[in-house]
N, C-alpha and C positions, 0 to 999 in steps of 0.2 A: 928136392930129394924125393925119390919114389917112395910110395907108401906100401907097406907089406902087412900081412897078417890081419889082426883085428882092426888096426888103424885103417887099412885099406877097405875093409868091409864096412866100417862105420862111415867112412867117407863116401862109399858107393851108395849106402842107404840115405845119407844126408843129401845126396844129389837127386833123389826121387822127387817128383812133383809135389808141391805143397798140398796137403789135404787128403793124401791117399792113405795115411796111417791114422789109426785111432789115437787120441791124445794119451790114452793110458799106456800105449806102447813106448812112448818117447823116452821115459825114464829107464826102460829096460834094455834099450838097444846098445848102449855103451858097455854093458856088463854081461850080456847074454849073447854070445856069438852064435850059438846054434839057432836061437830064435831069430836073430837078425838074418841069418842065412836063409831060414825058412820063409821069412817075409820077403826077402829079395827074390827068392825063387818063385814065390807065389805071384809077385808082381810081374815077373818076367813071363809067366805062363798065362796071364790074363790076356784076353783077346784085345787087340788094338781097337780104339774107338774112332780114330781118324779115317780109317778105310771103310767104315760102315756106310751102307747106302740106304737112303730113306725115300719112300714115296708115299703120297697121301691119296685117299679116295673117300667118298662118303657124301653127306649132305652139304649142299651149298646154300640152302635157304631153310629157315625155320620160323614158325610164328612165335611171337613173344609168349612165353609161358610153356611152350612145348620143348621136347628134348630133341637134340640133333646128335647123330653118331658119326664120328670121324675116325676112319681107319688109317693106321700108320703101319706100313710094311717095313720091316727091318731086315736087310740082307747082310749076311756076314761072309765076305769073300776071303777071309783069312783062313789059316789052317788050324786055328784054335777055337775051341768051343766058347761061345759067348754066354756068360752068366752075368746078368746086369740088372741094375735098378734104373728105370727110365722115368723122366719127368717130361710130359708133354705140356708146355706152358702156354696159356692163353690169357687174355686180359681178365682182371678180377670180375668184371660184369658178365663173364661167360658162364658163371655158376651161381647157384644160390649161396648166400653168405655162409661161410664156414664149411662148405663142401668141396672146395677146390683141392684140398690136400689129398683126399681119398680119390677124387675123380681123375686127377692129373698124373698120379704116380702108379707105375706098373713094375712088376717083376717079369723078366723075360729071359728065356734060354734059347739060343739059336746055335745048332750044330754047325760045324765048319762047312762052308759052301752052301748053306741053306738059308731060308728066309722064314720069318714068322710075322703074323699080323696081330696087332693089338687095337682095341677100340677105346676111344675116349668119348664119353657122353657129356655133352654140353647142355646146360639149361640156362640160356641167357636171361638177364634181368633188365636189359635195356634194348631199345631198337637200334638199328644201324648195322654197319659192317664190323664184324669181329675177325681180326686177322691173327693167325697163329704167331707165337713168339718162338723162342728157341726150344729145341729138343735137347735136353741134357741127359747124358747116359754115363753111368758109372759101371765099368767092367771089372768084375772081381776075378781073382785067381781061384784055383780049385779049393784052396784052404779057407778062402774068405778073409785072409789076413791083410791084404793090400789090394788096391784097385787103381785102374786108370780112369780118368774122367775127361770128358770133352763135350762140346756143344755143337749143334748143327742147325742151320736155318733150313726149314722145310715149309715153304709158303703154302698157305691155304686160307681162304676167306669164307666166312659164313655170314650171309645177310639175314638179319633178324627183322622180320616183317611185323607190321601192326597186328594185334591179336584178333580183331574183328569180333569183339564180345557181343555186339548187337545182332549178330547173325541169327540169334534165337527169335528175333522179331520179324524176320523175313517171311516165314510161311503165312503168318496172319495178314501181313500187308499184301502179299501176293494173292491171297484169297479175296481181299477187298478189291484188288486190281482186276481180278477176273469178274467180280460183280460189276464193276464199272464197264468192263469190256463186253458185258452181255452174255458171258459164258455160263452163267447160272440163272436159274429161274427167278431169283430174287429181284434182279433188276432188268429183266427183259422188257418190262413195261416202262422202265425209266428212260431218262433222256440224257445223252452224253453231249458230245460236241461235234461228232462227224456222222453223217448219214451212213447207215449200214444196210438195211433191207426193209422190205414191207412185210407185214403179216396181218392176220385178221384181228379186228377189234375185239377186245374182251372187256366186260364191265370193270370199271376202275381205271382204265387208261385215260390219260390226259387228252382231252378233246382237241387240244392244240396240235397233237401229233397226228391227227387224221389227215390223210392225203386224199383230198377231194377229187383230184383228177384220176387217181388210181381207183377210187371208189366208184366213179362214174363208169369206168370200163368193166366193172365186175359186179356181181350180185351182192357181195359182202362189203362191209365197211373196212377199209384198209388203213392201217396206221404205220407211221415210220418208226423204225427202231434206230437207236444211235449207239455209238461207241466212242470212247475217247480218241482223240487224234493221236496218230503215231508219227514217228520220225521228227519229233520236236527236238530242239537243241537246248541242252542244259549245260551251263558252265559253272562249275564249283570253284570258288576262289577262297583259298585258305590264307588268312592273315597270319604270317609268321613273325610279326614284330614283337616288341617287348611285352605287350599285354598277353600274348599267347604263352609266355613263360610262367605266368602265375599258376600256382597249384591250387586246385579245389579238392580238398580232401587229400588223397594220395595220388591224384592224377593231374598232370599238367593240362591246362586248357587246350593246348594244341593236340594232345592225345585224344581228348574227348571229341574235339572237332574232327579228327581223322576217323574215329569210329563212326560218327554220324555220316561222314563222307562215304564210307564204304557201304553202309546200308542204303543210302540214297542211290549210289552208283549201281548196286546190285538190283534194286527195285526198278530204277528207270531203264536200265538195259533190258530187263524182262518185259517192260512195257513197250519196247520198240523205239525208245528215244535215244538220241545220241548224246553221250556224256563226255565232257572235257574237264580238265583240271588245271588250275593255276595255283602256285604257292608263291606269295609275294610279300616283301616288306619294303625294302628300298631297291630291290632288284628281283628279277625272276629267279626263284629257287628251284622250282620243278614245274614240269608241264606235260600234260597228256592230251593229245588231240588226234582226230582222224582214226580212231580205233573202232573196230567192229564190235558188235554186242558181245561176242564171245571172248574178245581179247581185252576189253576195256577194264574189267575189274582186276585181272592180274597186273595190268600196266599201272593202274592207280595204286595198288598195293606196293609195287616195286618202287614207284616214284616217291611215295611217302615214307618209305622205310628209313631213309637217311636224313629226313628233315629234322631240324632242331630249331627251337626259337632263337631269334636274333635279338639281342638287347639294344635295339634301335627303334626309333619312332617310325611307324609305317608311313610311307609316302602315299597318301590317298590319291593324289592326282596321278601319280605314276601307275598306281593299281587300276584306277578307272580307265586310263588310256590303254593299258595292256589288256584289260578285259574287253574293251570295245574293239580293239584290234583283233582279238581272238573270237569274237562273237559277231560276225558281220551281219548275219540274219537275226530276225527277232528271236530271242532266246529267253530262257529262265536263268537269271543270274542269281546264284546262291552264294551269299557272302557270309563266311563264318568268321566273325570278329567279335570285338567286345561291345557292350552297351554302356560303357563308361561315358560320362557326359563329355569330357574334354576331347577324347579322340573322335567322337561322333560329330560334335559341333564344329570343331576346328578342322577335321579331316574329311569326313564322309559327306556331311550335309552340303558343303559348297559344290561338290562334284556329282551329287545325287541326281539333279535334273538331267545331266548328260546320259545317265544310265536309264532312268525311268522313261525318258523320251523314246527310246528305241527298244527297251526290254522290260520284261516283268522282273522285279527285284524282290528277293527274299533274304532277309538278314536273320541269321541264327547265332545265338550267343549262349555261352555256358554260364549258368547262374550258380551261386554258391549256396548249397543247402544250409550251411551254418548260419547264414544271414537270417533265415526264418527262426532258428533256435534262439539266436541272440535277440531278435526283435521281440520275442515273447518272454524274455527273461525278466524275472522280478525277484524281490526278496531282500536284496542288499542295495546299497547306494551304487556300488560298482556295476551291478547288474542293470540297474535302471539307466545309468549312463550308456552302457553297452546297448541296451534296448533302444535308446533314443538314436544312437549312431546307426544301428541296424535298420531302424525304421526310415531314417533319412536316406540311407543308401538305397533301400528298396523304392522309395518314392522317386528318387532321382532316376533310377532305371526305368520306372514306369513313364516318367515324363519324356525320357529319351525315346522310348518305344513309341509313344504317342506322336512325337515329332516325326519319326520315320513313317508312321502310318498315315499322317496327313499328306505325305508326299506319295502316297499310293504303294508303300512298301509293306509286304507281309513280314511280320516279326515273330520269331520263335525264340522264347527265352525259357530255358529249362536247365535242370540240374544235369550233371554228367551222365547219370544213369538213364535219364528221360530224354536227353537231347536227340539221340538217334531216332527213336520211334516218333517223337514229336515232329521232327523234320520230315520224316516219311509221311506222316499224316497230313502235314501242310502241303506237300507235293501232291498227294492224292486229292486233296480238297481243291487245289488249283486246277488239277486235271479234270475233275468232275464238273467244275464251274466253267470250263472252256477257256481258261485264262492263259493256257500255254500255246 
């Protein structure tokens, strides 16, 4: 039977999509026909959401801790004015905790046939790729009594890069590099590893630097000057196995190793050396090779952005074979891994002779600063037991480091804040000693 009058109006309102009416209206619809008619007309005058067109633009990369701005353009091809609330949804780690509600929600008005642009500011809290989710839009009528709602997929990806917090140490290490390179007066009398030029002897010069043949050809005593060798090969190997997942303070060991990798890459590329990168656990996770000095740092940053620790035991034999395959000439192999006794003794030590026979090997590891605090704790029985455990752990790390050093390996064991500058210092020391 056909419905007429108030019954037909209530049936029409009841057929509206769920969620467009405020809960407070539901009890009034059946008894207030004028209000029901107003709501129905308001809904009919709301701009449709299915025909809206969306395009994105903006940042595609951002460093962890910085802000990225993503523009969303909304085009309204209909003949009705769009008055809407819009939610631009992204993964929760795209914002600081508690700020996503305000950052992702917008009010927008788009006249018929026009377009408007809104900006969503992201501040990611984790590395990796962050892909946009749905854009949900609620289009209200002129009276704001009813609304149409729908969602659209508008793809966009922002790659969150490592923060490179150790960048602050780069100027001081570059100054030391220039001293080694003979560009300052401090070390023009010193000795590097590669012959540079001849100059006149001044008191205080090492007599071993005197060039007697050149002296015989001129009236003044000539000495050789030296500079560090260039065009050396450096291969950085990141261990992404289970030990890299351990957190030291608020930082995973892998993130601290990445920061040290970035400082060493920046320094070595400025020194004229060639830098490569491997990330390995049971298979190759990332690789950078054959890049020029100007391109290697961005390539390393991009390669490490999506790396995450794998909860598997690292295959040391596979890592060594991959490193040897990617470092055919004599190189400096920088292995960022743990100094825990079991992984070193069972994994690295058996394959170490293959590496040290052809290359100079440097092992860098993240130490836990809490261990020093625990080792010095006193006052209660629990504190004494914790101190004993901390002291034992420190002694074990020292024994492991000594085992590696007996094989000719340079060892750097430092806290997350100190690892990057300590690794850079070790590189400069090897360069000054002519071991590269």
